[in-house]
ROKOL-133469 format. One record per atom (N, C-alpha, C): residue number from 1; residue in three letters; atom name; z, y, x. Coordinates in nm, 3 decimals. Example, Ala and Ser with C-alpha at 12.3 -4.5 7.8 and 13.67 -1.06 7.14 Angstrom:
REM ROKOL-133469
+-----+------+------+---------+---------+---------+
: seq : type : atom :       w :       v :       u :
+-----+------+------+---------+---------+---------+
:   1 :  Ala :    N :   0.780 :  -0.569 :   1.319 :
:   1 :  Ala :   CA :   0.780 :  -0.450 :   1.230 :
:   1 :  Ala :    C :   0.780 :  -0.330 :   1.320 :
:   2 :  Ser :    N :   0.708 :  -0.225 :   1.285 :
:   2 :  Ser :   CA :   0.714 :  -0.106 :   1.367 :
:   2 :  Ser :    C :   0.787 :   0.003 :   1.290 :
+-----+------+------+---------+---------+---------+
END
This chain:
REM ROKOL-133469
+-----+------+------+---------+---------+---------+
: seq : type : atom :       w :       v :       u :
+-----+------+------+---------+---------+---------+
:   1 :  Met :    N :  -1.287 :   0.033 :  -0.672 :
:   1 :  Met :   CA :  -1.155 :   0.025 :  -0.724 :
:   1 :  Met :    C :  -1.190 :  -0.040 :  -0.861 :
:   2 :  Val :    N :  -1.128 :  -0.147 :  -0.906 :
:   2 :  Val :   CA :  -1.151 :  -0.216 :  -1.029 :
:   2 :  Val :    C :  -1.034 :  -0.176 :  -1.108 :
:   3 :  Pro :    N :  -1.079 :  -0.123 :  -1.249 :
:   3 :  Pro :   CA :  -0.989 :  -0.074 :  -1.320 :
:   3 :  Pro :    C :  -0.929 :  -0.193 :  -1.394 :
:   4 :  Thr :    N :  -0.806 :  -0.185 :  -1.451 :
:   4 :  Thr :   CA :  -0.728 :  -0.318 :  -1.506 :
:   4 :  Thr :    C :  -0.698 :  -0.294 :  -1.664 :
:   5 :  Gly :    N :  -0.707 :  -0.164 :  -1.684 :
:   5 :  Gly :   CA :  -0.678 :  -0.137 :  -1.824 :
:   5 :  Gly :    C :  -0.539 :  -0.143 :  -1.870 :
:   6 :  Ile :    N :  -0.456 :  -0.169 :  -1.748 :
:   6 :  Ile :   CA :  -0.316 :  -0.197 :  -1.757 :
:   6 :  Ile :    C :  -0.237 :  -0.074 :  -1.701 :
:   7 :  Ala :    N :  -0.127 :  -0.030 :  -1.759 :
:   7 :  Ala :   CA :  -0.025 :   0.073 :  -1.688 :
:   7 :  Ala :    C :   0.102 :   0.011 :  -1.719 :
:   8 :  Val :    N :   0.188 :   0.024 :  -1.618 :
:   8 :  Val :   CA :   0.324 :  -0.034 :  -1.619 :
:   8 :  Val :    C :   0.424 :   0.075 :  -1.594 :
:   9 :  Ala :    N :   0.539 :   0.028 :  -1.630 :
:   9 :  Ala :   CA :   0.669 :   0.135 :  -1.592 :
:   9 :  Ala :    C :   0.766 :   0.045 :  -1.511 :
:  10 :  Ile :    N :   0.741 :   0.040 :  -1.382 :
:  10 :  Ile :   CA :   0.850 :   0.008 :  -1.275 :
:  10 :  Ile :    C :   0.968 :   0.065 :  -1.288 :
:  11 :  Pro :    N :   1.076 :  -0.005 :  -1.317 :
:  11 :  Pro :   CA :   1.212 :   0.056 :  -1.302 :
:  11 :  Pro :    C :   1.240 :   0.102 :  -1.179 :
:  12 :  Pro :    N :   1.329 :   0.227 :  -1.184 :
:  12 :  Pro :   CA :   1.382 :   0.280 :  -1.060 :
:  12 :  Pro :    C :   1.458 :   0.154 :  -0.969 :
:  13 :  Gly :    N :   1.444 :   0.171 :  -0.845 :
:  13 :  Gly :   CA :   1.497 :   0.057 :  -0.750 :
:  13 :  Gly :    C :   1.395 :  -0.047 :  -0.720 :
:  14 :  Tyr :    N :   1.272 :  -0.042 :  -0.801 :
:  14 :  Tyr :   CA :   1.200 :  -0.140 :  -0.794 :
:  14 :  Tyr :    C :   1.060 :  -0.108 :  -0.740 :
:  15 :  Ala :    N :   0.940 :  -0.184 :  -0.696 :
:  15 :  Ala :   CA :   0.815 :  -0.161 :  -0.672 :
:  15 :  Ala :    C :   0.729 :  -0.259 :  -0.704 :
:  16 :  Gly :    N :   0.579 :  -0.244 :  -0.748 :
:  16 :  Gly :   CA :   0.506 :  -0.347 :  -0.787 :
:  16 :  Gly :    C :   0.406 :  -0.367 :  -0.673 :
:  17 :  Leu :    N :   0.405 :  -0.487 :  -0.625 :
:  17 :  Leu :   CA :   0.312 :  -0.502 :  -0.538 :
:  17 :  Leu :    C :   0.186 :  -0.594 :  -0.572 :
:  18 :  Val :    N :   0.059 :  -0.522 :  -0.573 :
:  18 :  Val :   CA :  -0.078 :  -0.600 :  -0.606 :
:  18 :  Val :    C :  -0.108 :  -0.674 :  -0.507 :
:  19 :  Thr :    N :  -0.112 :  -0.796 :  -0.524 :
:  19 :  Thr :   CA :  -0.166 :  -0.906 :  -0.430 :
:  19 :  Thr :    C :  -0.271 :  -0.972 :  -0.468 :
:  20 :  Pro :    N :  -0.339 :  -1.048 :  -0.375 :
:  20 :  Pro :   CA :  -0.482 :  -1.099 :  -0.390 :
:  20 :  Pro :    C :  -0.439 :  -1.236 :  -0.461 :
:  21 :  Arg :    N :  -0.518 :  -1.281 :  -0.542 :
:  21 :  Arg :   CA :  -0.510 :  -1.426 :  -0.627 :
:  21 :  Arg :    C :  -0.563 :  -1.541 :  -0.515 :
:  22 :  Ser :    N :  -0.473 :  -1.650 :  -0.478 :
:  22 :  Ser :   CA :  -0.528 :  -1.725 :  -0.375 :
:  22 :  Ser :    C :  -0.676 :  -1.789 :  -0.414 :
:  23 :  Gly :    N :  -0.681 :  -1.834 :  -0.549 :
:  23 :  Gly :   CA :  -0.815 :  -1.893 :  -0.581 :
:  23 :  Gly :    C :  -0.931 :  -1.808 :  -0.557 :
:  24 :  Leu :    N :  -0.923 :  -1.698 :  -0.582 :
:  24 :  Leu :   CA :  -1.045 :  -1.602 :  -0.571 :
:  24 :  Leu :    C :  -1.075 :  -1.598 :  -0.424 :
:  25 :  Ala :    N :  -0.970 :  -1.586 :  -0.342 :
:  25 :  Ala :   CA :  -0.953 :  -1.562 :  -0.200 :
:  25 :  Ala :    C :  -1.045 :  -1.694 :  -0.130 :
:  26 :  Ala :    N :  -0.973 :  -1.813 :  -0.178 :
:  26 :  Ala :   CA :  -1.009 :  -1.921 :  -0.125 :
:  26 :  Ala :    C :  -1.157 :  -2.002 :  -0.173 :
:  27 :  Arg :    N :  -1.201 :  -1.979 :  -0.286 :
:  27 :  Arg :   CA :  -1.323 :  -2.015 :  -0.353 :
:  27 :  Arg :    C :  -1.438 :  -1.903 :  -0.318 :
:  28 :  His :    N :  -1.397 :  -1.776 :  -0.343 :
:  28 :  His :   CA :  -1.509 :  -1.665 :  -0.329 :
:  28 :  His :    C :  -1.496 :  -1.563 :  -0.198 :
:  29 :  Gly :    N :  -1.370 :  -1.577 :  -0.138 :
:  29 :  Gly :   CA :  -1.375 :  -1.474 :  -0.050 :
:  29 :  Gly :    C :  -1.340 :  -1.335 :  -0.093 :
:  30 :  Ile :    N :  -1.260 :  -1.330 :  -0.215 :
:  30 :  Ile :   CA :  -1.240 :  -1.191 :  -0.280 :
:  30 :  Ile :    C :  -1.112 :  -1.184 :  -0.258 :
:  31 :  Ser :    N :  -1.073 :  -1.048 :  -0.205 :
:  31 :  Ser :   CA :  -0.920 :  -1.004 :  -0.162 :
:  31 :  Ser :    C :  -0.886 :  -0.872 :  -0.183 :
:  32 :  Val :    N :  -0.766 :  -0.835 :  -0.168 :
:  32 :  Val :   CA :  -0.734 :  -0.693 :  -0.197 :
:  32 :  Val :    C :  -0.714 :  -0.632 :  -0.077 :
:  33 :  Val :    N :  -0.810 :  -0.529 :  -0.064 :
:  33 :  Val :   CA :  -0.822 :  -0.448 :   0.071 :
:  33 :  Val :    C :  -0.679 :  -0.418 :   0.123 :
:  34 :  Asn :    N :  -0.607 :  -0.328 :   0.070 :
:  34 :  Asn :   CA :  -0.475 :  -0.266 :   0.116 :
:  34 :  Asn :    C :  -0.364 :  -0.372 :   0.079 :
:  35 :  Gly :    N :  -0.398 :  -0.484 :   0.067 :
:  35 :  Gly :   CA :  -0.304 :  -0.575 :   0.021 :
:  35 :  Gly :    C :  -0.170 :  -0.583 :   0.112 :
:  36 :  Pro :    N :  -0.059 :  -0.591 :   0.016 :
:  36 :  Pro :   CA :  -0.032 :  -0.555 :  -0.107 :
:  36 :  Pro :    C :  -0.052 :  -0.406 :  -0.136 :
:  37 :  Gly :    N :  -0.120 :  -0.369 :  -0.226 :
:  37 :  Gly :   CA :  -0.107 :  -0.217 :  -0.279 :
:  37 :  Gly :    C :   0.020 :  -0.207 :  -0.342 :
:  38 :  Leu :    N :   0.061 :  -0.081 :  -0.348 :
:  38 :  Leu :   CA :   0.207 :  -0.050 :  -0.387 :
:  38 :  Leu :    C :   0.187 :   0.043 :  -0.529 :
:  39 :  Val :    N :   0.258 :   0.003 :  -0.625 :
:  39 :  Val :   CA :   0.291 :   0.074 :  -0.745 :
:  39 :  Val :    C :   0.403 :   0.112 :  -0.742 :
:  40 :  Asp :    N :   0.443 :   0.239 :  -0.732 :
:  40 :  Asp :   CA :   0.585 :   0.282 :  -0.712 :
:  40 :  Asp :    C :   0.654 :   0.304 :  -0.865 :
:  41 :  Ala :    N :   0.785 :   0.337 :  -0.859 :
:  41 :  Ala :   CA :   0.862 :   0.321 :  -0.994 :
:  41 :  Ala :    C :   0.812 :   0.464 :  -1.058 :
:  42 :  Gly :    N :   0.756 :   0.573 :  -0.997 :
:  42 :  Gly :   CA :   0.720 :   0.698 :  -1.070 :
:  42 :  Gly :    C :   0.585 :   0.695 :  -1.138 :
:  43 :  Tyr :    N :   0.514 :   0.596 :  -1.103 :
:  43 :  Tyr :   CA :   0.357 :   0.613 :  -1.124 :
:  43 :  Tyr :    C :   0.341 :   0.549 :  -1.271 :
:  44 :  Arg :    N :   0.283 :   0.611 :  -1.364 :
:  44 :  Arg :   CA :   0.236 :   0.575 :  -1.496 :
:  44 :  Arg :    C :   0.106 :   0.566 :  -1.523 :
:  45 :  Gly :    N :   0.008 :   0.578 :  -1.443 :
:  45 :  Gly :   CA :  -0.151 :   0.573 :  -1.455 :
:  45 :  Gly :    C :  -0.195 :   0.415 :  -1.472 :
:  46 :  Glu :    N :  -0.311 :   0.417 :  -1.484 :
:  46 :  Glu :   CA :  -0.375 :   0.267 :  -1.492 :
:  46 :  Glu :    C :  -0.359 :   0.221 :  -1.340 :
:  47 :  Val :    N :  -0.318 :   0.104 :  -1.346 :
:  47 :  Val :   CA :  -0.350 :   0.010 :  -1.220 :
:  47 :  Val :    C :  -0.485 :  -0.017 :  -1.193 :
:  48 :  Lys :    N :  -0.509 :   0.035 :  -1.076 :
:  48 :  Lys :   CA :  -0.668 :  -0.017 :  -1.028 :
:  48 :  Lys :    C :  -0.641 :  -0.111 :  -0.905 :
:  49 :  Val :    N :  -0.738 :  -0.194 :  -0.863 :
:  49 :  Val :   CA :  -0.719 :  -0.296 :  -0.773 :
:  49 :  Val :    C :  -0.837 :  -0.261 :  -0.673 :
:  50 :  Val :    N :  -0.798 :  -0.236 :  -0.538 :
:  50 :  Val :   CA :  -0.913 :  -0.203 :  -0.452 :
:  50 :  Val :    C :  -0.953 :  -0.373 :  -0.382 :
:  51 :  Leu :    N :  -1.063 :  -0.390 :  -0.434 :
:  51 :  Leu :   CA :  -1.107 :  -0.530 :  -0.390 :
:  51 :  Leu :    C :  -1.205 :  -0.527 :  -0.287 :
:  52 :  Val :    N :  -1.223 :  -0.639 :  -0.191 :
:  52 :  Val :   CA :  -1.324 :  -0.646 :  -0.092 :
:  52 :  Val :    C :  -1.386 :  -0.786 :  -0.116 :
:  53 :  Asn :    N :  -1.539 :  -0.805 :  -0.080 :
:  53 :  Asn :   CA :  -1.580 :  -0.947 :  -0.086 :
:  53 :  Asn :    C :  -1.613 :  -0.964 :   0.036 :
:  54 :  Leu :    N :  -1.526 :  -1.063 :   0.106 :
:  54 :  Leu :   CA :  -1.553 :  -1.113 :   0.235 :
:  54 :  Leu :    C :  -1.641 :  -1.239 :   0.251 :
:  55 :  Ser :    N :  -1.715 :  -1.281 :   0.145 :
:  55 :  Ser :   CA :  -1.830 :  -1.363 :   0.164 :
:  55 :  Ser :    C :  -1.952 :  -1.281 :   0.167 :
:  56 :  Thr :    N :  -2.064 :  -1.381 :   0.202 :
:  56 :  Thr :   CA :  -2.193 :  -1.322 :   0.191 :
:  56 :  Thr :    C :  -2.244 :  -1.337 :   0.043 :
:  57 :  Glu :    N :  -2.194 :  -1.416 :  -0.059 :
:  57 :  Glu :   CA :  -2.242 :  -1.401 :  -0.176 :
:  57 :  Glu :    C :  -2.197 :  -1.295 :  -0.285 :
:  58 :  Pro :    N :  -2.277 :  -1.244 :  -0.346 :
:  58 :  Pro :   CA :  -2.242 :  -1.160 :  -0.467 :
:  58 :  Pro :    C :  -2.136 :  -1.220 :  -0.551 :
:  59 :  Phe :    N :  -2.039 :  -1.120 :  -0.606 :
:  59 :  Phe :   CA :  -1.943 :  -1.179 :  -0.720 :
:  59 :  Phe :    C :  -1.937 :  -1.082 :  -0.832 :
:  60 :  Glu :    N :  -1.958 :  -1.139 :  -0.923 :
:  60 :  Glu :   CA :  -1.941 :  -1.050 :  -1.036 :
:  60 :  Glu :    C :  -1.800 :  -1.045 :  -1.098 :
:  61 :  Ile :    N :  -1.751 :  -0.938 :  -1.128 :
:  61 :  Ile :   CA :  -1.619 :  -0.926 :  -1.203 :
:  61 :  Ile :    C :  -1.651 :  -0.896 :  -1.350 :
:  62 :  Leu :    N :  -1.577 :  -0.962 :  -1.439 :
:  62 :  Leu :   CA :  -1.618 :  -0.955 :  -1.579 :
:  62 :  Leu :    C :  -1.485 :  -0.918 :  -1.636 :
:  63 :  Arg :    N :  -1.495 :  -0.831 :  -1.755 :
:  63 :  Arg :   CA :  -1.385 :  -0.801 :  -1.833 :
:  63 :  Arg :    C :  -1.297 :  -0.922 :  -1.875 :
:  64 :  Gly :    N :  -1.167 :  -0.909 :  -1.844 :
:  64 :  Gly :   CA :  -1.068 :  -1.013 :  -1.863 :
:  64 :  Gly :    C :  -1.034 :  -1.115 :  -1.749 :
:  65 :  Asp :    N :  -1.132 :  -1.099 :  -1.636 :
:  65 :  Asp :   CA :  -1.111 :  -1.174 :  -1.509 :
:  65 :  Asp :    C :  -0.972 :  -1.134 :  -1.473 :
:  66 :  Arg :    N :  -0.912 :  -1.239 :  -1.400 :
:  66 :  Arg :   CA :  -0.777 :  -1.219 :  -1.314 :
:  66 :  Arg :    C :  -0.816 :  -1.192 :  -1.200 :
:  67 :  Ile :    N :  -0.808 :  -1.057 :  -1.140 :
:  67 :  Ile :   CA :  -0.838 :  -1.038 :  -1.019 :
:  67 :  Ile :    C :  -0.732 :  -1.003 :  -0.893 :
:  68 :  Ala :    N :  -0.602 :  -1.014 :  -0.953 :
:  68 :  Ala :   CA :  -0.501 :  -0.966 :  -0.868 :
:  68 :  Ala :    C :  -0.353 :  -1.023 :  -0.932 :
:  69 :  Gln :    N :  -0.275 :  -1.006 :  -0.885 :
:  69 :  Gln :   CA :  -0.130 :  -1.029 :  -0.944 :
:  69 :  Gln :    C :  -0.042 :  -0.922 :  -0.895 :
:  70 :  Leu :    N :   0.069 :  -0.895 :  -0.978 :
:  70 :  Leu :   CA :   0.163 :  -0.796 :  -0.932 :
:  70 :  Leu :    C :   0.294 :  -0.855 :  -0.941 :
:  71 :  Val :    N :   0.366 :  -0.849 :  -0.832 :
:  71 :  Val :   CA :   0.484 :  -0.897 :  -0.786 :
:  71 :  Val :    C :   0.584 :  -0.780 :  -0.785 :
:  72 :  Val :    N :   0.691 :  -0.799 :  -0.876 :
:  72 :  Val :   CA :   0.796 :  -0.675 :  -0.889 :
:  72 :  Val :    C :   0.914 :  -0.718 :  -0.785 :
:  73 :  Val :    N :   0.938 :  -0.622 :  -0.701 :
:  73 :  Val :   CA :   1.040 :  -0.628 :  -0.598 :
:  73 :  Val :    C :   1.149 :  -0.537 :  -0.588 :
:  74 :  Pro :    N :   1.281 :  -0.550 :  -0.573 :
:  74 :  Pro :   CA :   1.394 :  -0.453 :  -0.552 :
:  74 :  Pro :    C :   1.334 :  -0.368 :  -0.392 :
:  75 :  Val :    N :   1.347 :  -0.270 :  -0.417 :
:  75 :  Val :   CA :   1.330 :  -0.187 :  -0.296 :
:  75 :  Val :    C :   1.461 :  -0.089 :  -0.233 :
:  76 :  Ala :    N :   1.513 :  -0.107 :  -0.132 :
:  76 :  Ala :   CA :   1.633 :  -0.069 :  -0.064 :
:  76 :  Ala :    C :   1.618 :   0.078 :  -0.038 :
:  77 :  Val :    N :   1.696 :   0.167 :  -0.115 :
:  77 :  Val :   CA :   1.692 :   0.310 :  -0.089 :
:  77 :  Val :    C :   1.757 :   0.336 :   0.052 :
:  78 :  Gln :    N :   1.688 :   0.413 :   0.153 :
:  78 :  Gln :   CA :   1.747 :   0.443 :   0.260 :
:  78 :  Gln :    C :   1.758 :   0.595 :   0.287 :
:  79 :  Glu :    N :   1.873 :   0.613 :   0.384 :
:  79 :  Glu :   CA :   1.872 :   0.766 :   0.416 :
:  79 :  Glu :    C :   1.823 :   0.749 :   0.571 :
:  80 :  Phe :    N :   1.750 :   0.840 :   0.621 :
:  80 :  Phe :   CA :   1.716 :   0.864 :   0.746 :
:  80 :  Phe :    C :   1.800 :   0.956 :   0.816 :
:  81 :  Val :    N :   1.831 :   0.929 :   0.956 :
:  81 :  Val :   CA :   1.904 :   1.006 :   1.037 :
:  81 :  Val :    C :   1.809 :   1.030 :   1.158 :
:  82 :  Glu :    N :   1.793 :   1.163 :   1.184 :
:  82 :  Glu :   CA :   1.715 :   1.210 :   1.293 :
:  82 :  Glu :    C :   1.804 :   1.178 :   1.437 :
:  83 :  Val :    N :   1.760 :   1.126 :   1.545 :
:  83 :  Val :   CA :   1.822 :   1.107 :   1.673 :
:  83 :  Val :    C :   1.757 :   1.137 :   1.777 :
:  84 :  Ala :    N :   1.814 :   1.158 :   1.886 :
:  84 :  Ala :   CA :   1.745 :   1.207 :   2.015 :
:  84 :  Ala :    C :   1.664 :   1.093 :   2.062 :
:  85 :  Glu :    N :   1.702 :   0.977 :   2.057 :
:  85 :  Glu :   CA :   1.638 :   0.856 :   2.116 :
:  85 :  Glu :    C :   1.690 :   0.718 :   2.019 :
:  86 :  Leu :    N :   1.601 :   0.628 :   2.042 :
:  86 :  Leu :   CA :   1.628 :   0.495 :   1.980 :
:  86 :  Leu :    C :   1.691 :   0.419 :   2.080 :
:  87 :  Pro :    N :   1.792 :   0.308 :   2.006 :
:  87 :  Pro :   CA :   1.855 :   0.207 :   2.116 :
:  87 :  Pro :    C :   1.765 :   0.115 :   2.139 :
:  88 :  Asp :    N :   1.789 :   0.068 :   2.282 :
:  88 :  Asp :   CA :   1.675 :  -0.032 :   2.345 :
:  88 :  Asp :    C :   1.670 :  -0.152 :   2.282 :
:  89 :  Thr :    N :   1.554 :  -0.249 :   2.292 :
:  89 :  Thr :   CA :   1.571 :  -0.379 :   2.247 :
:  89 :  Thr :    C :   1.471 :  -0.448 :   2.356 :
:  90 :  Thr :    N :   1.477 :  -0.581 :   2.355 :
:  90 :  Thr :   CA :   1.381 :  -0.647 :   2.434 :
:  90 :  Thr :    C :   1.226 :  -0.630 :   2.426 :
:  91 :  Arg :    N :   1.191 :  -0.593 :   2.291 :
:  91 :  Arg :   CA :   1.041 :  -0.567 :   2.275 :
:  91 :  Arg :    C :   1.011 :  -0.442 :   2.312 :
:  92 :  Gly :    N :   1.111 :  -0.342 :   2.301 :
:  92 :  Gly :   CA :   1.101 :  -0.201 :   2.334 :
:  92 :  Gly :    C :   0.959 :  -0.136 :   2.260 :
:  93 :  Ser :    N :   0.897 :  -0.055 :   2.328 :
:  93 :  Ser :   CA :   0.767 :   0.006 :   2.240 :
:  93 :  Ser :    C :   0.640 :  -0.078 :   2.247 :
:  94 :  Gly :    N :   0.668 :  -0.205 :   2.281 :
:  94 :  Gly :   CA :   0.536 :  -0.303 :   2.272 :
:  94 :  Gly :    C :   0.470 :  -0.301 :   2.138 :
:  95 :  Gly :    N :   0.341 :  -0.293 :   2.152 :
:  95 :  Gly :   CA :   0.280 :  -0.295 :   2.037 :
:  95 :  Gly :    C :   0.219 :  -0.418 :   1.983 :
:  96 :  Phe :    N :   0.102 :  -0.407 :   1.927 :
:  96 :  Phe :   CA :   0.016 :  -0.543 :   1.876 :
:  96 :  Phe :    C :   0.005 :  -0.644 :   1.989 :
:  97 :  Gly :    N :   0.043 :  -0.750 :   1.977 :
:  97 :  Gly :   CA :   0.019 :  -0.860 :   2.075 :
:  97 :  Gly :    C :   0.129 :  -0.863 :   2.168 :
:  98 :  Ser :    N :   0.237 :  -0.758 :   2.171 :
:  98 :  Ser :   CA :   0.312 :  -0.766 :   2.286 :
:  98 :  Ser :    C :   0.435 :  -0.871 :   2.278 :
:  99 :  Thr :    N :   0.416 :  -0.948 :   2.183 :
:  99 :  Thr :   CA :   0.549 :  -1.076 :   2.156 :
:  99 :  Thr :    C :   0.473 :  -1.197 :   2.205 :
: 100 :  Gly :    N :   0.337 :  -1.211 :   2.244 :
: 100 :  Gly :   CA :   0.295 :  -1.312 :   2.283 :
: 100 :  Gly :    C :   0.228 :  -1.406 :   2.174 :
: 101 :  Ser :    N :   0.211 :  -1.352 :   2.067 :
: 101 :  Ser :   CA :   0.144 :  -1.427 :   1.947 :
: 101 :  Ser :    C :   0.003 :  -1.371 :   1.880 :
+-----+------+------+---------+---------+---------+
END
């Protein structure tokens, strides 16, 4: 986990998504492990980024390096209703790879 030294106040109804920087990924194989990471509206601590080095070369992170980006998006608030069964679909309960791609 790489500390950023940054804290944010995401407004209610929004979330911050911590995403990889494409240049770091393309040039050095550096990515965000749990990308996107989630910063919810209630969090007020320091934003930390969980990075992974997918290359075979060491990569040094220096103070001030731009290691990720934060995308703030609206979040739909949902109410969940417990049901005895779900409606049928063509896919049904088919998991990973069940759609043929």
